C-alpha positions as CSV (number, residue, x, y, z in Angstrom):
1,M,-77.7,-2.3,-61.7
2,P,-81.1,-0.7,-62.5
3,V,-81.0,3.1,-62.8
4,S,-83.2,3.4,-59.6
5,D,-80.5,1.6,-57.6
6,A,-77.7,3.8,-58.8
7,P,-75.9,5.7,-56.1
8,I,-76.6,9.4,-55.9
9,P,-73.5,11.6,-56.0
10,K,-72.9,13.8,-53.0
11,D,-71.0,17.1,-52.9
12,A,-67.6,16.6,-51.1
13,A,-64.3,18.3,-50.9
14,A,-60.7,17.1,-50.5
15,V,-57.7,19.3,-49.8
16,I,-54.0,18.8,-50.7
17,L,-52.0,20.6,-48.1
18,L,-48.4,21.3,-48.7
19,R,-45.9,22.1,-46.0
20,H,-44.9,25.8,-46.0
21,H,-41.8,26.4,-48.1
22,T,-41.8,22.7,-49.2
23,D,-39.4,21.7,-52.0
24,P,-41.4,21.7,-55.2
25,T,-39.4,18.8,-56.6
26,N,-40.1,16.7,-53.5
27,P,-43.1,18.2,-51.7
28,E,-44.1,17.3,-48.2
29,I,-47.9,16.9,-47.9
30,F,-50.5,16.3,-45.2
31,W,-52.5,13.1,-45.5
32,V,-54.6,11.0,-43.1
33,K,-55.1,7.3,-42.5
34,R,-58.8,6.4,-43.0
35,S,-60.4,4.5,-40.2
36,T,-60.2,0.7,-40.6
37,K,-63.9,0.6,-39.8
38,L,-64.9,2.4,-43.0
39,A,-66.4,0.2,-45.7
40,F,-64.7,2.1,-48.5
41,L,-60.9,2.1,-48.5
42,G,-60.7,1.5,-44.7
43,G,-57.1,1.8,-43.5
44,F,-55.8,3.5,-46.6
45,Y,-54.2,6.9,-46.7
46,A,-56.0,9.8,-48.3
47,F,-56.1,13.6,-48.4
48,P,-58.3,15.2,-45.8
49,G,-61.8,15.8,-46.9
50,G,-65.4,14.7,-46.8
51,G,-69.0,15.4,-47.5
52,R,-70.7,18.8,-47.6
53,E,-73.0,19.5,-44.7
54,P,-76.0,21.9,-44.7
55,H,-74.3,24.4,-42.4
56,D,-71.2,24.8,-44.7
57,G,-73.3,27.3,-46.7
58,E,-73.8,29.5,-43.7
59,V,-70.1,30.3,-43.2
60,L,-68.8,33.7,-44.5
61,V,-66.0,33.1,-47.0
62,E,-64.4,36.4,-47.9
63,D,-63.7,37.4,-51.5
64,C,-66.1,34.7,-52.8
65,D,-69.3,35.9,-54.4
66,D,-70.4,32.5,-55.6
67,Q,-72.5,30.8,-52.8
68,E,-71.9,27.2,-54.0
69,R,-68.1,27.8,-54.2
70,A,-68.1,29.4,-50.8
71,A,-70.0,26.4,-49.3
72,M,-67.4,24.0,-50.8
73,I,-64.5,26.1,-49.5
74,S,-66.2,26.1,-46.0
75,C,-66.6,22.3,-46.3
76,A,-63.0,21.8,-47.2
77,A,-61.7,23.9,-44.3
78,R,-64.1,22.2,-41.8
79,E,-63.0,18.7,-43.0
80,V,-59.3,19.6,-42.7
81,F,-59.9,20.8,-39.2
82,E,-61.9,17.8,-38.2
83,E,-59.4,15.3,-39.5
84,T,-56.1,17.0,-38.8
85,G,-56.7,19.8,-36.2
86,T,-55.3,22.3,-38.7
87,L,-57.4,25.5,-38.8
88,L,-57.5,27.1,-42.3
89,A,-58.6,30.7,-41.4
90,R,-57.4,34.2,-41.0
91,G,-58.3,36.9,-38.5
């Protein structure tokens, strides 16, 4: 594949959510089944996550002074909510 045809990496986040008070020797986790319509690993199970969107950088993330890290935390929280309906927030 010529260098000009190489895919360009995109920022994305994935989250491994453990059930509260799960047994550390046999943890219970959240995962989602990918749509069978997806070209990449359609129908497989995966941790919730996805690509960073421009507005992810506009969300206030407390106790995080690094703008890039805050945007990725926001991305991860948004993706978990979109895919599982679980809201990762306080207040």
